[in-house]
C-alpha positions as CSV (number, residue, x, y, z in Angstrom):
1,X,-7.3,26.1,-4.0
2,X,-5.6,25.1,-7.3
3,X,-7.8,22.7,-9.3
4,X,-6.2,19.3,-9.8
5,X,-4.7,18.3,-13.1
6,X,-6.8,15.4,-14.4
7,X,-5.4,12.9,-17.0
8,X,-6.9,9.8,-18.5
9,X,-5.4,6.5,-17.3
10,X,-7.0,4.1,-19.8
11,X,-10.6,4.3,-21.0
12,X,-12.3,4.2,-17.6
13,X,-9.8,5.7,-15.1
14,X,-8.7,9.2,-14.1
15,X,-5.3,10.1,-12.7
16,X,-5.7,13.1,-10.5
17,X,-2.4,15.1,-10.0
18,X,-2.3,17.2,-6.8
19,X,0.2,19.6,-5.2
20,X,0.9,17.8,-2.0
21,X,0.6,14.5,-0.1
22,X,-1.9,16.3,2.3
23,X,-4.1,17.1,-0.7
24,X,-3.8,13.5,-2.0
25,X,-4.9,12.2,1.4
26,X,-7.9,14.7,1.5
27,X,-9.1,13.8,-2.0
28,X,-8.6,10.0,-1.4
29,X,-10.5,10.2,1.9
30,X,-13.3,12.1,0.2
31,X,-13.6,9.7,-2.7
32,X,-13.6,6.7,-0.3
33,X,-16.3,8.3,1.9
34,X,-18.3,9.7,-1.0
35,X,-17.8,7.6,-4.1
36,X,-18.7,9.0,-7.4
37,X,-21.3,7.3,-9.6
38,X,-19.7,4.2,-11.1
39,X,-16.5,4.4,-9.0
40,X,-15.1,1.0,-8.3
41,X,-11.7,1.8,-6.8
42,X,-9.5,4.7,-5.6
43,X,-5.8,4.5,-5.0
44,X,-3.5,7.1,-3.5
45,X,0.2,7.7,-4.2
46,X,2.6,10.5,-3.3
47,X,1.1,13.2,-5.5
48,X,-1.7,11.4,-7.4
49,X,-5.0,9.7,-6.8
50,X,-6.2,7.1,-9.3
51,X,-10.0,6.8,-9.6
52,X,-11.3,3.8,-11.5
53,X,-14.9,3.5,-12.8
54,X,-17.1,0.8,-14.2
55,X,-17.3,2.3,-17.6
56,X,-16.0,5.1,-19.8
57,X,-19.3,6.8,-19.5
58,X,-19.0,6.9,-15.7
59,X,-15.4,8.1,-15.9
60,X,-16.3,10.9,-18.3
61,X,-19.2,12.0,-16.1
62,X,-16.9,11.9,-13.0
63,X,-14.2,14.1,-14.6
64,X,-16.3,17.2,-14.1
65,X,-17.0,16.3,-10.5
66,X,-13.4,15.6,-9.8
67,X,-12.3,19.0,-11.3
68,X,-14.6,20.7,-8.7
69,X,-13.3,18.7,-5.7
70,X,-11.9,20.7,-2.7
71,X,-8.3,19.6,-2.7
72,X,-7.3,21.5,0.4
73,X,-6.0,19.2,3.2
74,X,-9.0,18.3,5.4
75,X,-8.9,19.5,9.0
76,X,-10.6,16.3,10.1
77,X,-8.2,13.9,8.3
78,X,-6.8,12.3,11.4
79,X,-5.6,8.7,11.0
80,X,-8.3,6.1,11.3
81,X,-7.7,3.1,13.6
82,X,-5.5,2.3,16.5
83,X,-1.8,2.8,16.3
84,X,0.4,-0.2,15.6
85,X,3.6,-0.4,17.6
86,X,6.6,-1.7,15.7
87,X,9.6,-2.6,17.9
88,X,12.8,-1.4,16.3
89,X,16.4,-2.2,17.0
90,X,18.3,1.0,15.9
91,X,21.5,-0.5,14.4
92,X,21.1,0.3,10.7
93,X,24.1,0.7,8.4
94,X,23.1,4.3,7.7
95,X,22.2,5.5,11.2
96,X,25.3,7.6,11.5
97,X,24.9,9.0,8.0
98,X,21.3,10.0,8.7
99,X,22.6,11.7,11.8
100,X,25.1,13.7,9.7
101,X,22.5,14.6,7.1
102,X,20.0,15.8,9.7
103,X,22.5,17.4,12.1
104,X,21.6,14.9,14.8
105,X,23.7,12.3,16.4
106,X,22.5,8.7,16.3
107,X,20.6,9.1,19.6
108,X,19.0,12.2,18.2
109,X,17.9,10.2,15.1
110,X,16.4,7.5,17.3
111,X,14.6,10.1,19.5
112,X,13.2,11.9,16.4
113,X,12.0,8.6,14.8
114,X,10.4,7.2,18.0
115,X,9.1,10.6,19.1
116,X,6.4,11.0,16.4
117,X,3.5,9.0,15.0
118,X,4.1,7.6,11.5
119,X,1.0,7.2,9.3
120,X,0.7,4.8,6.3
121,X,0.0,7.3,3.5
122,X,0.0,4.8,0.6
123,X,1.5,1.6,-0.5
124,X,3.8,0.8,-3.4
125,X,7.2,-0.4,-4.6
126,X,6.5,-3.9,-3.4
127,X,3.5,-5.8,-1.9
128,X,3.3,-4.8,1.8
129,X,5.6,-1.8,1.4
130,X,3.8,1.2,3.1
131,X,5.1,4.7,2.7
132,X,4.9,6.2,6.2
133,X,4.7,9.9,6.7
134,X,5.7,11.4,10.1
135,X,4.3,14.4,12.0
136,X,7.3,16.6,11.1
137,X,10.2,16.6,8.6
138,X,13.1,16.4,11.0
139,X,14.3,13.2,9.4
140,X,13.9,14.2,5.7
141,X,17.0,12.7,4.0
142,X,17.8,11.8,0.4
143,X,17.9,8.3,-0.9
144,X,21.4,6.8,-1.1
145,X,23.5,7.8,-4.1
146,X,24.0,4.1,-4.8
147,X,21.2,1.6,-4.0
148,X,21.9,-1.7,-2.3
149,X,21.3,-4.9,-4.3
150,X,19.7,-6.5,-1.3
151,X,18.0,-4.9,1.7
152,X,17.0,-7.4,4.4
153,X,13.3,-8.0,5.2
154,X,12.3,-6.0,8.3
155,X,14.8,-3.2,7.7
156,X,13.6,0.2,8.9
157,X,14.5,3.0,6.5
158,X,14.2,6.7,5.6
159,X,14.0,8.5,2.2
160,X,12.7,11.9,1.5
161,X,10.1,12.6,4.2
162,X,9.0,8.9,4.4
163,X,9.9,6.0,6.6
164,X,9.2,2.4,5.8
165,X,9.7,-1.2,6.9
166,X,10.9,-3.4,4.0
167,X,8.4,-6.3,3.9
168,X,10.8,-8.7,2.2
169,X,14.4,-8.8,0.9
170,X,14.7,-6.6,-2.1
171,X,16.9,-4.0,-3.7
172,X,16.6,-0.5,-2.3
173,X,18.1,2.9,-2.0
174,X,16.7,4.1,1.3
175,X,18.8,5.0,4.3
176,X,18.7,2.1,6.8
177,X,18.4,3.1,10.4
178,X,17.3,-0.2,12.1
179,X,15.4,-3.5,11.9
């Protein structure tokens, strides 16, 4: 277990840098279930957790506790709640390109996308934009070399090892596979 790197994020918040998304999810779940004294919020991102406290005194005291947290992915960190089914029409502009990048044909991309559970790991980029992580990395693809100026609301996309549904029309550089 490598200790997390801890940085100050203002006078009463700590930014905890971790080695993997799995470690982020484990630390985030722990701090949600076992808040530290004075903790008022905790937010996850791809490689960091932000812990916000009610005062600088609480944040300074928490820094020691955070440094000693077990950052290994939790064995019992199964998703909480019932799955949400999102119906997708797989006709995205980049479906064939994703197939080329992954060595699959378009039907293989569709099978790989529908054949696994996607879990909302964290939110970002825009309100309502959830970064979904799959059960495997079959569909890991790079972002587009040139982002689009407008991606339609409801577009289903891939970038890195994440999938997402664009909540509103916005610019974006993800590979579009459906809607």
